[in-house]
PDB file of N, H, CA, C and O in Angstrom:
ATOM      1  N   MET A   1       0.825  -1.185   0.000  1.00  0.00           N
ATOM      2  CA  MET A   1       0.000   0.000   0.000  1.00  0.00           C
ATOM      3  C   MET A   1       0.873   1.254   0.000  1.00  0.00           C
ATOM      4  O   MET A   1       0.635   2.192  -0.761  1.00  0.00           O
ATOM      5  N   PHE A   2       1.891   1.254   0.869  1.00  0.00           N
ATOM      6  H   PHE A   2       2.085   0.492   1.487  1.00  0.00           H
ATOM      7  CA  PHE A   2       2.768   2.423   0.969  1.00  0.00           C
ATOM      8  C   PHE A   2       3.449   2.693  -0.361  1.00  0.00           C
ATOM      9  O   PHE A   2       3.469   3.832  -0.828  1.00  0.00           O
ATOM     10  N   ASP A   3       4.007   1.656  -0.975  1.00  0.00           N
ATOM     11  H   ASP A   3       3.991   0.731  -0.596  1.00  0.00           H
ATOM     12  CA  ASP A   3       4.705   1.827  -2.246  1.00  0.00           C
ATOM     13  C   ASP A   3       3.770   2.275  -3.358  1.00  0.00           C
ATOM     14  O   ASP A   3       4.201   2.953  -4.291  1.00  0.00           O
ATOM     15  N   ALA A   4       2.504   1.909  -3.275  1.00  0.00           N
ATOM     16  H   ALA A   4       2.154   1.359  -2.517  1.00  0.00           H
ATOM     17  CA  ALA A   4       1.538   2.259  -4.314  1.00  0.00           C
ATOM     18  C   ALA A   4       0.987   3.672  -4.167  1.00  0.00           C
ATOM     19  O   ALA A   4       0.321   4.168  -5.076  1.00  0.00           O
ATOM     20  N   ALA A   5       1.250   4.326  -3.048  1.00  0.00           N
ATOM     21  H   ALA A   5       1.791   3.924  -2.310  1.00  0.00           H
ATOM     22  CA  ALA A   5       0.764   5.704  -2.867  1.00  0.00           C
ATOM     23  C   ALA A   5       1.336   6.571  -3.979  1.00  0.00           C
ATOM     24  O   ALA A   5       2.501   6.430  -4.350  1.00  0.00           O
ATOM     25  N   GLY A   6       0.520   7.459  -4.504  1.00  0.00           N
ATOM     26  H   GLY A   6      -0.426   7.573  -4.203  1.00  0.00           H
ATOM     27  CA  GLY A   6       0.859   8.182  -5.712  1.00  0.00           C
ATOM     28  C   GLY A   6       1.922   9.254  -5.618  1.00  0.00           C
ATOM     29  O   GLY A   6       2.314   9.798  -6.650  1.00  0.00           O
ATOM     30  N   SER A   7       2.393   9.575  -4.475  1.00  0.00           N
ATOM     31  H   SER A   7       2.075   9.133  -3.636  1.00  0.00           H
ATOM     32  CA  SER A   7       3.354  10.661  -4.331  1.00  0.00           C
ATOM     33  C   SER A   7       4.676  10.138  -3.784  1.00  0.00           C
ATOM     34  O   SER A   7       4.719   9.135  -3.073  1.00  0.00           O
ATOM     35  N   HIS A   8       5.746  10.833  -4.128  1.00  0.00           N
ATOM     36  H   HIS A   8       5.711  11.648  -4.706  1.00  0.00           H
ATOM     37  CA  HIS A   8       7.039  10.479  -3.526  1.00  0.00           C
ATOM     38  C   HIS A   8       7.189  11.132  -2.154  1.00  0.00           C
ATOM     39  O   HIS A   8       8.096  10.789  -1.396  1.00  0.00           O
ATOM     40  N   VAL A   9       6.304  12.066  -1.841  1.00  0.00           N
ATOM     41  H   VAL A   9       5.568  12.344  -2.458  1.00  0.00           H
ATOM     42  CA  VAL A   9       6.302  12.720  -0.529  1.00  0.00           C
ATOM     43  C   VAL A   9       5.346  11.938   0.364  1.00  0.00           C
ATOM     44  O   VAL A   9       4.128  12.099   0.282  1.00  0.00           O
ATOM     45  N   LYS A  10       5.908  11.097   1.206  1.00  0.00           N
ATOM     46  H   LYS A  10       6.898  10.966   1.272  1.00  0.00           H
ATOM     47  CA  LYS A  10       5.074  10.266   2.071  1.00  0.00           C
ATOM     48  C   LYS A  10       5.898   9.793   3.252  1.00  0.00           C
ATOM     49  O   LYS A  10       7.123   9.912   3.263  1.00  0.00           O
ATOM     50  N   MET A  11       5.207   9.251   4.250  1.00  0.00           N
ATOM     51  H   MET A  11       4.211   9.154   4.241  1.00  0.00           H
ATOM     52  CA  MET A  11       5.878   8.768   5.447  1.00  0.00           C
ATOM     53  C   MET A  11       5.079   7.602   6.008  1.00  0.00           C
ATOM     54  O   MET A  11       3.853   7.560   5.904  1.00  0.00           O
ATOM     55  N   LEU A  12       5.789   6.666   6.599  1.00  0.00           N
ATOM     56  H   LEU A  12       6.785   6.700   6.684  1.00  0.00           H
ATOM     57  CA  LEU A  12       5.151   5.531   7.250  1.00  0.00           C
ATOM     58  C   LEU A  12       5.641   5.481   8.687  1.00  0.00           C
ATOM     59  O   LEU A  12       6.845   5.412   8.936  1.00  0.00           O
ATOM     60  N   ALA A  13       4.719   5.516   9.621  1.00  0.00           N
ATOM     61  H   ALA A  13       3.741   5.572   9.419  1.00  0.00           H
ATOM     62  CA  ALA A  13       5.067   5.420  11.041  1.00  0.00           C
ATOM     63  C   ALA A  13       4.510   4.110  11.583  1.00  0.00           C
ATOM     64  O   ALA A  13       3.351   3.773  11.340  1.00  0.00           O
ATOM     65  N   VAL A  14       5.331   3.378  12.314  1.00  0.00           N
ATOM     66  H   VAL A  14       6.273   3.651  12.512  1.00  0.00           H
ATOM     67  CA  VAL A  14       4.909   2.125  12.928  1.00  0.00           C
ATOM     68  C   VAL A  14       5.180   2.237  14.419  1.00  0.00           C
ATOM     69  O   VAL A  14       6.307   2.508  14.833  1.00  0.00           O
ATOM     70  N   PHE A  15       4.156   2.029  15.217  1.00  0.00           N
ATOM     71  H   PHE A  15       3.241   1.809  14.880  1.00  0.00           H
ATOM     72  CA  PHE A  15       4.281   2.127  16.661  1.00  0.00           C
ATOM     73  C   PHE A  15       4.307   0.728  17.268  1.00  0.00           C
ATOM     74  O   PHE A  15       3.410  -0.075  17.013  1.00  0.00           O
ATOM     75  N   GLU A  16       5.306   0.438  18.053  1.00  0.00           N
ATOM     76  H   GLU A  16       6.035   1.090  18.261  1.00  0.00           H
ATOM     77  CA  GLU A  16       5.417  -0.865  18.707  1.00  0.00           C
ATOM     78  C   GLU A  16       4.262  -1.047  19.692  1.00  0.00           C
ATOM     79  O   GLU A  16       3.986  -0.176  20.517  1.00  0.00           O
ATOM     80  N   GLY A  17       3.606  -2.176  19.590  1.00  0.00           N
ATOM     81  H   GLY A  17       3.830  -2.884  18.920  1.00  0.00           H
ATOM     82  CA  GLY A  17       2.503  -2.476  20.491  1.00  0.00           C
ATOM     83  C   GLY A  17       1.157  -2.024  19.956  1.00  0.00           C
ATOM     84  O   GLY A  17       0.122  -2.314  20.557  1.00  0.00           O
ATOM     85  N   GLY A  18       1.157  -1.327  18.850  1.00  0.00           N
ATOM     86  H   GLY A  18       1.998  -1.092  18.362  1.00  0.00           H
ATOM     87  CA  GLY A  18      -0.090  -0.826  18.290  1.00  0.00           C
ATOM     88  C   GLY A  18      -0.774  -1.864  17.413  1.00  0.00           C
ATOM     89  O   GLY A  18      -0.169  -2.865  17.031  1.00  0.00           O
ATOM     90  N   SER A  19      -2.021  -1.619  17.104  1.00  0.00           N
ATOM     91  H   SER A  19      -2.513  -0.806  17.414  1.00  0.00           H
ATOM     92  CA  SER A  19      -2.773  -2.472  16.186  1.00  0.00           C
ATOM     93  C   SER A  19      -3.761  -1.593  15.440  1.00  0.00           C
ATOM     94  O   SER A  19      -3.804  -0.380  15.649  1.00  0.00           O
ATOM     95  N   HIS A  20      -4.547  -2.196  14.578  1.00  0.00           N
ATOM     96  H   HIS A  20      -4.513  -3.181  14.407  1.00  0.00           H
ATOM     97  CA  HIS A  20      -5.477  -1.427  13.755  1.00  0.00           C
ATOM     98  C   HIS A  20      -6.540  -0.702  14.574  1.00  0.00           C
ATOM     99  O   HIS A  20      -7.060   0.322  14.130  1.00  0.00           O
ATOM    100  N   SER A  21      -6.865  -1.196  15.725  1.00  0.00           N
ATOM    101  H   SER A  21      -6.443  -2.028  16.085  1.00  0.00           H
ATOM    102  CA  SER A  21      -7.925  -0.551  16.499  1.00  0.00           C
ATOM    103  C   SER A  21      -7.379   0.324  17.632  1.00  0.00           C
ATOM    104  O   SER A  21      -8.105   0.640  18.574  1.00  0.00           O
ATOM    105  N   ILE A  22      -6.131   0.706  17.547  1.00  0.00           N
ATOM    106  H   ILE A  22      -5.541   0.449  16.782  1.00  0.00           H
ATOM    107  CA  ILE A  22      -5.532   1.525  18.604  1.00  0.00           C
ATOM    108  C   ILE A  22      -6.159   2.921  18.665  1.00  0.00           C
ATOM    109  O   ILE A  22      -6.082   3.593  19.694  1.00  0.00           O
ATOM    110  N   PHE A  23      -6.775   3.353  17.570  1.00  0.00           N
ATOM    111  H   PHE A  23      -6.837   2.808  16.734  1.00  0.00           H
ATOM    112  CA  PHE A  23      -7.381   4.683  17.541  1.00  0.00           C
ATOM    113  C   PHE A  23      -8.847   4.670  17.943  1.00  0.00           C
ATOM    114  O   PHE A  23      -9.533   5.684  17.817  1.00  0.00           O
ATOM    115  N   THR A  24      -9.329   3.543  18.420  1.00  0.00           N
ATOM    116  H   THR A  24      -8.771   2.719  18.523  1.00  0.00           H
ATOM    117  CA  THR A  24     -10.687   3.459  18.940  1.00  0.00           C
ATOM    118  C   THR A  24     -10.632   3.604  20.461  1.00  0.00           C
ATOM    119  O   THR A  24      -9.565   3.824  21.034  1.00  0.00           O
ATOM    120  N   ASP A  25     -11.756   3.484  21.087  1.00  0.00           N
ATOM    121  H   ASP A  25     -12.623   3.306  20.621  1.00  0.00           H
ATOM    122  CA  ASP A  25     -11.803   3.560  22.551  1.00  0.00           C
ATOM    123  C   ASP A  25     -11.563   2.202  23.210  1.00  0.00           C
ATOM    124  O   ASP A  25     -11.642   2.093  24.434  1.00  0.00           O
ATOM    125  N   ARG A  26     -11.273   1.178  22.429  1.00  0.00           N
ATOM    126  H   ARG A  26     -11.208   1.267  21.435  1.00  0.00           H
ATOM    127  CA  ARG A  26     -11.012  -0.149  22.991  1.00  0.00           C
ATOM    128  C   ARG A  26      -9.667  -0.141  23.702  1.00  0.00           C
ATOM    129  O   ARG A  26      -8.682   0.365  23.164  1.00  0.00           O
ATOM    130  N   THR A  27      -9.622  -0.686  24.882  1.00  0.00           N
ATOM    131  H   THR A  27     -10.422  -1.097  25.319  1.00  0.00           H
ATOM    132  CA  THR A  27      -8.362  -0.698  25.626  1.00  0.00           C
ATOM    133  C   THR A  27      -7.613  -2.009  25.472  1.00  0.00           C
ATOM    134  O   THR A  27      -6.495  -2.141  25.969  1.00  0.00           O
ATOM    135  N   THR A  28      -8.215  -2.994  24.783  1.00  0.00           N
ATOM    136  H   THR A  28      -9.124  -2.887  24.379  1.00  0.00           H
ATOM    137  CA  THR A  28      -7.539  -4.275  24.628  1.00  0.00           C
ATOM    138  C   THR A  28      -6.415  -4.213  23.590  1.00  0.00           C
ATOM    139  O   THR A  28      -5.493  -5.028  23.631  1.00  0.00           O
ATOM    140  N   SER A  29      -6.480  -3.282  22.690  1.00  0.00           N
ATOM    141  H   SER A  29      -7.228  -2.620  22.657  1.00  0.00           H
ATOM    142  CA  SER A  29      -5.472  -3.145  21.643  1.00  0.00           C
ATOM    143  C   SER A  29      -4.425  -2.123  22.067  1.00  0.00           C
ATOM    144  O   SER A  29      -4.677  -0.920  22.008  1.00  0.00           O
ATOM    145  N   GLY A  30      -3.279  -2.578  22.485  1.00  0.00           N
ATOM    146  H   GLY A  30      -3.074  -3.555  22.533  1.00  0.00           H
ATOM    147  CA  GLY A  30      -2.245  -1.661  22.945  1.00  0.00           C
ATOM    148  C   GLY A  30      -2.333  -1.406  24.433  1.00  0.00           C
ATOM    149  O   GLY A  30      -1.313  -1.332  25.117  1.00  0.00           O
ATOM    150  N   GLY A  31      -3.533  -1.272  24.930  1.00  0.00           N
ATOM    151  H   GLY A  31      -4.362  -1.332  24.374  1.00  0.00           H
ATOM    152  CA  GLY A  31      -3.738  -1.053  26.354  1.00  0.00           C
ATOM    153  C   GLY A  31      -4.024   0.396  26.682  1.00  0.00           C
ATOM    154  O   GLY A  31      -3.691   1.300  25.915  1.00  0.00           O
ATOM    155  N   ALA A  32      -4.633   0.604  27.807  1.00  0.00           N
ATOM    156  H   ALA A  32      -4.904  -0.130  28.430  1.00  0.00           H
ATOM    157  CA  ALA A  32      -5.036   1.950  28.232  1.00  0.00           C
ATOM    158  C   ALA A  32      -3.862   2.926  28.324  1.00  0.00           C
ATOM    159  O   ALA A  32      -4.039   4.088  27.956  1.00  0.00           O
ATOM    160  N   PRO A  33      -2.677   2.530  28.789  1.00  0.00           N
ATOM    161  CA  PRO A  33      -1.568   3.493  28.854  1.00  0.00           C
ATOM    162  C   PRO A  33      -0.992   3.846  27.481  1.00  0.00           C
ATOM    163  O   PRO A  33      -0.580   4.984  27.257  1.00  0.00           O
ATOM    164  N   LEU A  34      -0.963   2.875  26.558  1.00  0.00           N
ATOM    165  H   LEU A  34      -1.298   1.950  26.740  1.00  0.00           H
ATOM    166  CA  LEU A  34      -0.323   3.105  25.266  1.00  0.00           C
ATOM    167  C   LEU A  34      -1.205   3.876  24.289  1.00  0.00           C
ATOM    168  O   LEU A  34      -0.704   4.750  23.582  1.00  0.00           O
ATOM    169  N   ASN A  35      -2.481   3.585  24.230  1.00  0.00           N
ATOM    170  H   ASN A  35      -2.888   2.875  24.804  1.00  0.00           H
ATOM    171  CA  ASN A  35      -3.356   4.177  23.220  1.00  0.00           C
ATOM    172  C   ASN A  35      -3.313   5.704  23.186  1.00  0.00           C
ATOM    173  O   ASN A  35      -3.131   6.266  22.107  1.00  0.00           O
ATOM    174  N   PRO A  36      -3.470   6.397  24.303  1.00  0.00           N
ATOM    175  CA  PRO A  36      -3.425   7.867  24.240  1.00  0.00           C
ATOM    176  C   PRO A  36      -2.057   8.394  23.811  1.00  0.00           C
ATOM    177  O   PRO A  36      -1.965   9.430  23.153  1.00  0.00           O
ATOM    178  N   ARG A  37      -1.002   7.683  24.181  1.00  0.00           N
ATOM    179  H   ARG A  37      -1.076   6.841  24.716  1.00  0.00           H
ATOM    180  CA  ARG A  37       0.352   8.114  23.783  1.00  0.00           C
ATOM    181  C   ARG A  37       0.535   7.996  22.275  1.00  0.00           C
ATOM    182  O   ARG A  37       1.126   8.874  21.647  1.00  0.00           O
ATOM    183  N   VAL A  38       0.028   6.910  21.694  1.00  0.00           N
ATOM    184  H   VAL A  38      -0.452   6.197  22.204  1.00  0.00           H
ATOM    185  CA  VAL A  38       0.131   6.725  20.248  1.00  0.00           C
ATOM    186  C   VAL A  38      -0.724   7.753  19.515  1.00  0.00           C
ATOM    187  O   VAL A  38      -0.302   8.302  18.498  1.00  0.00           O
ATOM    188  N   ARG A  39      -1.902   8.007  20.018  1.00  0.00           N
ATOM    189  H   ARG A  39      -2.245   7.561  20.844  1.00  0.00           H
ATOM    190  CA  ARG A  39      -2.758   9.028  19.395  1.00  0.00           C
ATOM    191  C   ARG A  39      -2.081  10.397  19.412  1.00  0.00           C
ATOM    192  O   ARG A  39      -2.077  11.102  18.403  1.00  0.00           O
ATOM    193  N   SER A  40      -1.524  10.764  20.529  1.00  0.00           N
ATOM    194  H   SER A  40      -1.528  10.191  21.349  1.00  0.00           H
ATOM    195  CA  SER A  40      -0.831  12.047  20.650  1.00  0.00           C
ATOM    196  C   SER A  40       0.381  12.109  19.727  1.00  0.00           C
ATOM    197  O   SER A  40       0.604  13.118  19.058  1.00  0.00           O
ATOM    198  N   ALA A  41       1.154  11.045  19.692  1.00  0.00           N
ATOM    199  H   ALA A  41       0.973  10.226  20.236  1.00  0.00           H
ATOM    200  CA  ALA A  41       2.339  11.004  18.828  1.00  0.00           C
ATOM    201  C   ALA A  41       1.937  11.082  17.362  1.00  0.00           C
ATOM    202  O   ALA A  41       2.609  11.744  16.571  1.00  0.00           O
ATOM    203  N   THR A  42       0.854  10.417  16.992  1.00  0.00           N
ATOM    204  H   THR A  42       0.308   9.880  17.635  1.00  0.00           H
ATOM    205  CA  THR A  42       0.378  10.447  15.612  1.00  0.00           C
ATOM    206  C   THR A  42      -0.055  11.852  15.221  1.00  0.00           C
ATOM    207  O   THR A  42       0.242  12.318  14.121  1.00  0.00           O
ATOM    208  N   GLN A  43      -0.755  12.520  16.120  1.00  0.00           N
ATOM    209  H   GLN A  43      -0.997  12.142  17.014  1.00  0.00           H
ATOM    210  CA  GLN A  43      -1.186  13.890  15.864  1.00  0.00           C
ATOM    211  C   GLN A  43       0.029  14.803  15.673  1.00  0.00           C
ATOM    212  O   GLN A  43       0.068  15.610  14.744  1.00  0.00           O
ATOM    213  N   GLU A  44       0.998  14.672  16.541  1.00  0.00           N
ATOM    214  H   GLU A  44       0.967  14.017  17.296  1.00  0.00           H
ATOM    215  CA  GLU A  44       2.201  15.493  16.464  1.00  0.00           C
ATOM    216  C   GLU A  44       2.977  15.216  15.172  1.00  0.00           C
ATOM    217  O   GLU A  44       3.440  16.146  14.511  1.00  0.00           O
ATOM    218  N   LEU A  45       3.116  13.961  14.823  1.00  0.00           N
ATOM    219  H   LEU A  45       2.740  13.205  15.360  1.00  0.00           H
ATOM    220  CA  LEU A  45       3.846  13.582  13.617  1.00  0.00           C
ATOM    221  C   LEU A  45       3.112  14.040  12.358  1.00  0.00           C
ATOM    222  O   LEU A  45       3.742  14.526  11.419  1.00  0.00           O
ATOM    223  N   ALA A  46       1.802  13.891  12.329  1.00  0.00           N
ATOM    224  H   ALA A  46       1.290  13.496  13.092  1.00  0.00           H
ATOM    225  CA  ALA A  46       1.026  14.331  11.165  1.00  0.00           C
ATOM    226  C   ALA A  46       1.157  15.838  10.967  1.00  0.00           C
ATOM    227  O   ALA A  46       1.309  16.307   9.839  1.00  0.00           O
ATOM    228  N   LEU A  47       1.097  16.585  12.044  1.00  0.00           N
ATOM    229  H   LEU A  47       0.973  16.204  12.960  1.00  0.00           H
ATOM    230  CA  LEU A  47       1.246  18.036  11.953  1.00  0.00           C
ATOM    231  C   LEU A  47       2.648  18.411  11.465  1.00  0.00           C
ATOM    232  O   LEU A  47       2.797  19.314  10.641  1.00  0.00           O
ATOM    233  N   ALA A  48       3.663  17.727  11.966  1.00  0.00           N
ATOM    234  H   ALA A  48       3.541  16.994  12.635  1.00  0.00           H
ATOM    235  CA  ALA A  48       5.033  17.987  11.522  1.00  0.00           C
ATOM    236  C   ALA A  48       5.178  17.677  10.034  1.00  0.00           C
ATOM    237  O   ALA A  48       5.836  18.422   9.308  1.00  0.00           O
ATOM    238  N   PHE A  49       4.569  16.585   9.576  1.00  0.00           N
ATOM    239  H   PHE A  49       4.034  15.980  10.166  1.00  0.00           H
ATOM    240  CA  PHE A  49       4.629  16.217   8.163  1.00  0.00           C
ATOM    241  C   PHE A  49       3.945  17.277   7.299  1.00  0.00           C
ATOM    242  O   PHE A  49       4.489  17.691   6.276  1.00  0.00           O
ATOM    243  N   LEU A  50       2.761  17.713   7.707  1.00  0.00           N
ATOM    244  H   LEU A  50       2.318  17.376   8.538  1.00  0.00           H
ATOM    245  CA  LEU A  50       2.038  18.722   6.932  1.00  0.00           C
ATOM    246  C   LEU A  50       2.792  20.051   6.900  1.00  0.00           C
ATOM    247  O   LEU A  50       2.826  20.717   5.865  1.00  0.00           O
ATOM    248  N   ARG A  51       3.388  20.436   8.009  1.00  0.00           N
ATOM    249  H   ARG A  51       3.360  19.895   8.850  1.00  0.00           H
ATOM    250  CA  ARG A  51       4.194  21.658   8.013  1.00  0.00           C
ATOM    251  C   ARG A  51       5.396  21.519   7.083  1.00  0.00           C
ATOM    252  O   ARG A  51       5.787  22.473   6.411  1.00  0.00           O
ATOM    253  N   SER A  52       5.966  20.344   7.053  1.00  0.00           N
ATOM    254  H   SER A  52       5.649  19.569   7.599  1.00  0.00           H
ATOM    255  CA  SER A  52       7.105  20.088   6.171  1.00  0.00           C
ATOM    256  C   SER A  52       6.696  20.211   4.703  1.00  0.00           C
ATOM    257  O   SER A  52       7.404  20.826   3.906  1.00  0.00           O
ATOM    258  N   VAL A  53       5.571  19.632   4.356  1.00  0.00           N
ATOM    259  H   VAL A  53       4.995  19.132   5.003  1.00  0.00           H
ATOM    260  CA  VAL A  53       5.117  19.626   2.965  1.00  0.00           C
ATOM    261  C   VAL A  53       4.618  21.002   2.526  1.00  0.00           C
ATOM    262  O   VAL A  53       4.990  21.482   1.455  1.00  0.00           O
ATOM    263  N   PHE A  54       3.781  21.635   3.341  1.00  0.00           N
ATOM    264  H   PHE A  54       3.479  21.245   4.211  1.00  0.00           H
ATOM    265  CA  PHE A  54       3.121  22.863   2.904  1.00  0.00           C
ATOM    266  C   PHE A  54       3.839  24.150   3.301  1.00  0.00           C
ATOM    267  O   PHE A  54       3.660  25.175   2.642  1.00  0.00           O
ATOM    268  N   ASN A  55       4.635  24.122   4.346  1.00  0.00           N
ATOM    269  H   ASN A  55       4.780  23.290   4.881  1.00  0.00           H
ATOM    270  CA  ASN A  55       5.293  25.341   4.818  1.00  0.00           C
ATOM    271  C   ASN A  55       6.813  25.271   4.767  1.00  0.00           C
ATOM    272  O   ASN A  55       7.496  26.209   5.177  1.00  0.00           O
ATOM    273  N   ALA A  56       7.337  24.168   4.267  1.00  0.00           N
ATOM    274  H   ALA A  56       6.782  23.406   3.933  1.00  0.00           H
ATOM    275  CA  ALA A  56       8.789  23.962   4.182  1.00  0.00           C
ATOM    276  C   ALA A  56       9.463  24.133   5.546  1.00  0.00           C
ATOM    277  O   ALA A  56      10.583  24.636   5.634  1.00  0.00           O
ATOM    278  N   GLN A  57       8.769  23.710   6.607  1.00  0.00           N
ATOM    279  H   GLN A  57       7.860  23.301   6.535  1.00  0.00           H
ATOM    280  CA  GLN A  57       9.333  23.729   7.962  1.00  0.00           C
ATOM    281  C   GLN A  57       9.701  22.296   8.333  1.00  0.00           C
ATOM    282  O   GLN A  57       8.848  21.515   8.755  1.00  0.00           O
ATOM    283  N   ASP A  58      10.982  21.961   8.169  1.00  0.00           N
ATOM    284  H   ASP A  58      11.674  22.595   7.826  1.00  0.00           H
ATOM    285  CA  ASP A  58      11.425  20.584   8.356  1.00  0.00           C
ATOM    286  C   ASP A  58      11.985  20.273   9.735  1.00  0.00           C
ATOM    287  O   ASP A  58      12.331  19.122  10.002  1.00  0.00           O
ATOM    288  N   ASP A  59      12.086  21.246  10.608  1.00  0.00           N
ATOM    289  H   ASP A  59      11.806  22.181  10.392  1.00  0.00           H
ATOM    290  CA  ASP A  59      12.709  21.024  11.920  1.00  0.00           C
ATOM    291  C   ASP A  59      12.051  19.876  12.696  1.00  0.00           C
ATOM    292  O   ASP A  59      12.737  18.981  13.190  1.00  0.00           O
ATOM    293  N   ALA A  60      10.739  19.909  12.796  1.00  0.00           N
ATOM    294  H   ALA A  60      10.182  20.636  12.394  1.00  0.00           H
ATOM    295  CA  ALA A  60      10.032  18.900  13.583  1.00  0.00           C
ATOM    296  C   ALA A  60      10.198  17.502  12.977  1.00  0.00           C
ATOM    297  O   ALA A  60      10.302  16.519  13.710  1.00  0.00           O
ATOM    298  N   MET A  61      10.224  17.413  11.667  1.00  0.00           N
ATOM    299  H   MET A  61      10.139  18.212  11.072  1.00  0.00           H
ATOM    300  CA  MET A  61      10.412  16.112  11.014  1.00  0.00           C
ATOM    301  C   MET A  61      11.832  15.582  11.252  1.00  0.00           C
ATOM    302  O   MET A  61      12.019  14.386  11.477  1.00  0.00           O
ATOM    303  N   ARG A  62      12.799  16.444  11.206  1.00  0.00           N
ATOM    304  H   ARG A  62      12.647  17.416  11.024  1.00  0.00           H
ATOM    305  CA  ARG A  62      14.190  16.012  11.435  1.00  0.00           C
ATOM    306  C   ARG A  62      14.388  15.585  12.879  1.00  0.00           C
ATOM    307  O   ARG A  62      15.174  14.674  13.143  1.00  0.00           O
ATOM    308  N   GLU A  63      13.695  16.219  13.824  1.00  0.00           N
ATOM    309  H   GLU A  63      13.057  16.959  13.610  1.00  0.00           H
ATOM    310  CA  GLU A  63      13.849  15.907  15.240  1.00  0.00           C
ATOM    311  C   GLU A  63      13.020  14.692  15.667  1.00  0.00           C
ATOM    312  O   GLU A  63      13.255  14.133  16.738  1.00  0.00           O
ATOM    313  N   TRP A  64      12.066  14.283  14.853  1.00  0.00           N
ATOM    314  H   TRP A  64      11.875  14.737  13.982  1.00  0.00           H
ATOM    315  CA  TRP A  64      11.139  13.228  15.229  1.00  0.00           C
ATOM    316  C   TRP A  64      11.833  11.907  15.605  1.00  0.00           C
ATOM    317  O   TRP A  64      11.468  11.326  16.627  1.00  0.00           O
ATOM    318  N   PRO A  65      12.801  11.408  14.848  1.00  0.00           N
ATOM    319  CA  PRO A  65      13.403  10.113  15.210  1.00  0.00           C
ATOM    320  C   PRO A  65      13.989  10.075  16.630  1.00  0.00           C
ATOM    321  O   PRO A  65      14.049   9.007  17.239  1.00  0.00           O
ATOM    322  N   ALA A  66      14.408  11.192  17.146  1.00  0.00           N
ATOM    323  H   ALA A  66      14.359  12.060  16.652  1.00  0.00           H
ATOM    324  CA  ALA A  66      14.977  11.226  18.503  1.00  0.00           C
ATOM    325  C   ALA A  66      13.898  11.043  19.571  1.00  0.00           C
ATOM    326  O   ALA A  66      14.207  10.676  20.705  1.00  0.00           O
ATOM    327  N   LYS A  67      12.633  11.297  19.219  1.00  0.00           N
ATOM    328  H   LYS A  67      12.382  11.596  18.299  1.00  0.00           H
ATOM    329  CA  LYS A  67      11.551  11.165  20.182  1.00  0.00           C
ATOM    330  C   LYS A  67      11.153   9.719  20.322  1.00  0.00           C
ATOM    331  O   LYS A  67      10.249   9.398  21.094  1.00  0.00           O
TER     332      LYS A  67
END
């Protein structure tokens, strides 16, 4: 799926312990402590990616791997 995406500007994030239903209110997938952390990290990463693409602000994307 990732390789088939139509743009060369793309990113794939994989969170350890996550599953397809981690973004639901179910606590069995990932668990109650992990789910909110993954949601927050995803929001932060998505915003950094969009700023990189649309505003040419790459700082947050470059710093992301250290987090």
